[in-house]
C-alpha positions in Angstrom: 101.5 11.3 1.8 104.1 13.4 0.2 105.1 16.9 1.2 105.1 19.2 -1.8 104.1 22.8 -2.3 102.6 24.2 -5.5 104.8 27.2 -6.0 108.5 27.8 -5.0 107.6 30.8 -2.9 105.4 28.7 -0.7 108.2 26.7 1.0 108.2 27.0 4.8 104.4 27.4 5.2 101.6 24.8 5.2 102.1 22.4 2.3 99.6 20.4 0.4 100.6 17.2 2.2 99.5 18.4 5.6 95.9 18.0 4.9 93.6 15.7 6.8 95.1 14.6 10.1 95.7 10.9 9.8 93.5 10.2 6.7 95.1 8.0 4.1 95.5 9.0 0.4 92.6 6.8 -0.8 92.8 7.4 -4.5 96.1 6.4 -6.2 97.4 8.0 -9.4 96.1 5.3 -11.7 92.6 5.8 -10.3 92.7 9.5 -10.7 93.1 9.1 -14.4 89.5 8.1 -14.6 88.5 11.7 -13.9 89.4 12.6 -17.5 87.5 9.7 -18.9 84.4 10.6 -17.0 84.5 14.2 -18.2 85.1 13.1 -21.8 82.1 10.8 -21.6 80.0 13.5 -20.1 80.9 16.0 -22.9 80.2 13.4 -25.6 76.8 12.6 -24.0 75.9 16.3 -24.2 76.6 16.3 -27.9 74.6 13.2 -28.8 71.7 13.4 -26.3 69.0 16.0 -27.1 66.8 14.9 -24.2 66.5 17.3 -21.2 69.0 16.4 -18.4 68.1 16.0 -14.8 70.0 18.3 -12.5 72.0 17.4 -9.5 70.1 15.7 -6.7 72.0 15.7 -3.3 71.5 12.9 -0.7 68.3 14.2 0.8 66.0 11.2 0.8 66.0 10.6 -2.9 68.3 8.9 -5.4 71.5 10.8 -5.9 72.4 12.4 -9.2 75.1 11.5 -9.9 75.2 8.3 -7.9 78.1 7.4 -5.6 80.9 5.4 -7.3 82.4 2.2 -5.9 84.7 2.6 -2.9 87.8 1.9 -5.0 86.7 3.9 -8.0 87.6 7.5 -8.6 85.0 10.2 -7.7 82.3 11.1 -10.2 82.7 14.7 -11.3 79.8 16.2 -13.3 79.1 19.7 -14.5 76.1 21.2 -16.1 75.5 24.2 -18.4 72.5 26.6 -18.6 71.5 24.9 -21.9 71.2 21.6 -19.9 69.0 22.8 -17.1 67.7 26.2 -18.1 68.3 29.7 -16.8 65.8 29.3 -13.9 67.1 26.0 -12.5 66.1 25.6 -8.9 68.3 23.9 -6.3 67.1 21.0 -4.2 65.2 22.3 -1.1 67.6 20.7 1.3 70.4 23.0 0.1 68.5 26.0 1.5 69.6 28.0 -1.6 67.0 30.5 -2.5 68.5 31.9 -5.7 67.7 30.3 -9.0 69.9 29.7 -12.0 73.7 29.5 -12.3 76.7 30.3 -14.3 78.8 27.2 -13.3 77.5 24.1 -11.5 79.8 21.2 -10.5 79.0 18.1 -8.5 81.5 15.7 -7.0 80.3 12.3 -5.6 82.7 9.8 -3.9 83.3 7.2 -1.2 86.4 7.4 1.0 87.9 5.4 3.8 88.1 6.9 7.3 88.2 5.0 10.5 88.4 7.7 13.2 85.5 9.4 15.0 83.5 12.2 13.4 85.4 14.7 15.5 88.3 14.2 13.2 86.3 15.2 10.2 84.8 18.2 12.0 88.2 19.3 13.2 89.6 19.2 9.7 86.7 21.2 8.3 87.2 23.8 11.0 91.0 24.0 10.4 90.7 27.1 8.1 94.4 27.9 8.2 95.2 24.5 6.6 93.4 25.6 3.4 96.5 27.6 2.6 98.6 25.9 0.0 95.7 24.0 -1.6 96.7 23.3 -5.2 94.7 23.0 -8.5 95.6 22.5 -12.1 95.4 25.8 -14.0 94.0 25.0 -17.5 95.1 28.5 -18.6 98.7 28.2 -17.6 98.9 24.4 -17.9 100.6 23.8 -14.5 99.8 23.2 -10.9 99.2 26.5 -9.0 98.3 27.4 -5.4 94.6 28.0 -5.2 94.4 29.3 -1.7 97.2 31.6 -0.8 96.2 32.3 2.8 93.2 31.6 5.0 92.2 32.2 8.7 89.1 32.1 10.9 87.4 35.3 12.1 85.9 36.1 15.5 82.9 37.5 13.8 81.7 39.2 10.6 81.5 42.6 12.4 84.9 42.6 14.0 86.8 41.0 11.2 89.4 39.9 13.8 91.7 37.0 13.0 91.5 34.0 15.4 92.7 30.4 15.8 91.0 27.7 13.8 87.5 26.6 14.8 87.4 23.7 17.3 85.0 20.7 17.0 83.0 22.0 20.0 82.1 25.1 18.0 81.1 23.2 14.9 77.6 22.4 16.1 74.3 22.2 14.2 73.0 25.7 13.3 76.3 27.5 14.0 77.3 30.3 11.6 81.1 30.9 11.3 83.1 33.3 9.3 86.6 33.1 7.7 88.7 35.1 5.3 90.5 33.5 2.4 92.9 34.8 -0.3 92.3 33.2 -3.6 95.0 33.2 -6.3 92.7 35.0 -8.8 90.0 36.8 -6.9 92.1 37.9 -3.9 90.8 38.4 -0.4 87.2 37.8 0.5 85.1 36.9 3.6 83.0 33.7 3.6 80.2 32.4 5.8 80.1 28.8 6.8 76.9 27.3 8.1 76.9 24.0 10.0 73.5 22.6 8.8 73.9 19.2 10.4 76.4 17.6 12.7 76.0 14.1 14.2 78.0 11.0 14.6 76.9 9.7 11.2 76.3 12.9 9.1 77.9 16.3 8.6 76.4 18.9 6.3 77.9 22.4 5.8 77.6 25.1 3.3 79.8 28.0 2.4 79.2 31.3 0.5 80.9 34.6 0.0 79.7 37.6 2.0 82.0 40.1 0.4 82.5 40.8 -3.3 85.1 38.8 -5.2 87.2 40.8 -7.7 89.6 40.1 -10.5 92.0 42.9 -11.1 89.6 45.3 -9.3 86.6 44.2 -11.5 83.7 42.7 -9.5 83.1 39.1 -10.7 81.0 37.7 -7.9 78.8 39.7 -5.6 77.8 38.5 -2.1 76.1 35.1 -2.2 77.1 34.3 -5.8 79.7 31.7 -4.9 78.0 28.8 -3.0 79.1 25.3 -2.1 77.5 22.6 0.0 79.0 19.4 1.3 77.3 16.2 2.5 79.4 13.7 4.5 77.5 10.5 5.4 78.9 7.5 7.3 78.3 4.3 5.4 80.1 1.9 7.8 82.7 2.0 10.5 85.4 2.7 7.9 83.7 4.2 4.9 82.1 7.6 4.4 80.3 9.1 1.4 81.1 12.6 0.0 78.8 14.7 -2.1 79.3 18.4 -3.0 77.7 21.0 -5.2 79.6 24.1 -6.2 77.6 26.9 -7.8 78.2 30.4 -9.1 75.2 32.7 -9.5 73.5 33.3 -12.9 74.6 37.0 -12.8 78.3 36.2 -12.3 80.6 38.3 -14.5 81.3 36.8 -17.9 85.0 36.6 -17.1 84.4 33.4 -15.1 81.9 31.9 -17.5 82.7 29.3 -20.1 85.7 27.6 -18.4 84.2 24.3 -17.3 87.6 22.6 -16.8 88.7 25.3 -14.3 85.5 25.0 -12.3 85.9 21.2 -12.2 89.6 21.4 -11.1 88.8 23.8 -8.3 85.9 21.6 -7.0 88.1 18.5 -7.1 90.9 20.4 -5.3 88.7 20.8 -2.2 87.5 17.1 -2.4 91.1 16.0 -2.4 92.0 18.3 0.4 89.1 17.0 2.6 89.7 13.3 2.1 93.5 13.4 2.3 94.6 13.1 -1.4 97.5 15.4 -2.3 95.9 18.2 -4.2 98.6 18.4 -6.8 98.5 14.6 -7.5 98.9 13.7 -11.2 96.9 13.7 -13.3 94.5 16.6 -12.8 90.8 16.1 -13.2 90.7 18.1 -16.4 93.4 19.6 -18.6 
């Protein structure tokens, strides 16, 4: 894995290469190119297919939508619009999301190789400080940029005190944890992380903002309007499955609506971070 930061001023801090303990980079550059082909095919299908589309179906006892790709294939990244699913779309019950509808909705499904115990995965999820330096491709500026400028765990929501990263022993089923993150566009915000499931073969956690996200002092996402959920399931001793849904609420400010490519690139950035792929690896998911 290479060591490269996304912006010149970021040298000397955590870089994008220090990502997932000893996890290998499982998706080479030539495979990553298929992201763009998948997105192009998806957009073409929307133009030609007038039938109602099924929404995302996470791995909760039913067939997944989209399905997992082959182990050596690139992740499947799919997004939906309100015209696809309607303004009152309801998330699957296993997400525990009560709000209906969305402004942006992106799903990533993948398989990746990982041979260590589940504690390694859990430790990486809890290493909030290592989110700093995560990169994504900015479709506006047409270059790699730092997505997460700074991040740290909090002792509690009430105290707001900074603390060390969460340890695996804290990442137990039913645990609620809080952290603060500085996004390159929306600035500083506090997030809640819920450990929904944690076992040797399955980890499920979800994240949502508990403070308002702003762009140049303009509120763009109120509490609970930025939600994501991640399903990690062991397939074998050396293979895991990844499935995520990232959603912004239907009342989100119009400033963040209509940029599907940006939503895709941000979702893929976290996927790459979690499984050990350099987040600024060429090519980006969408240009």
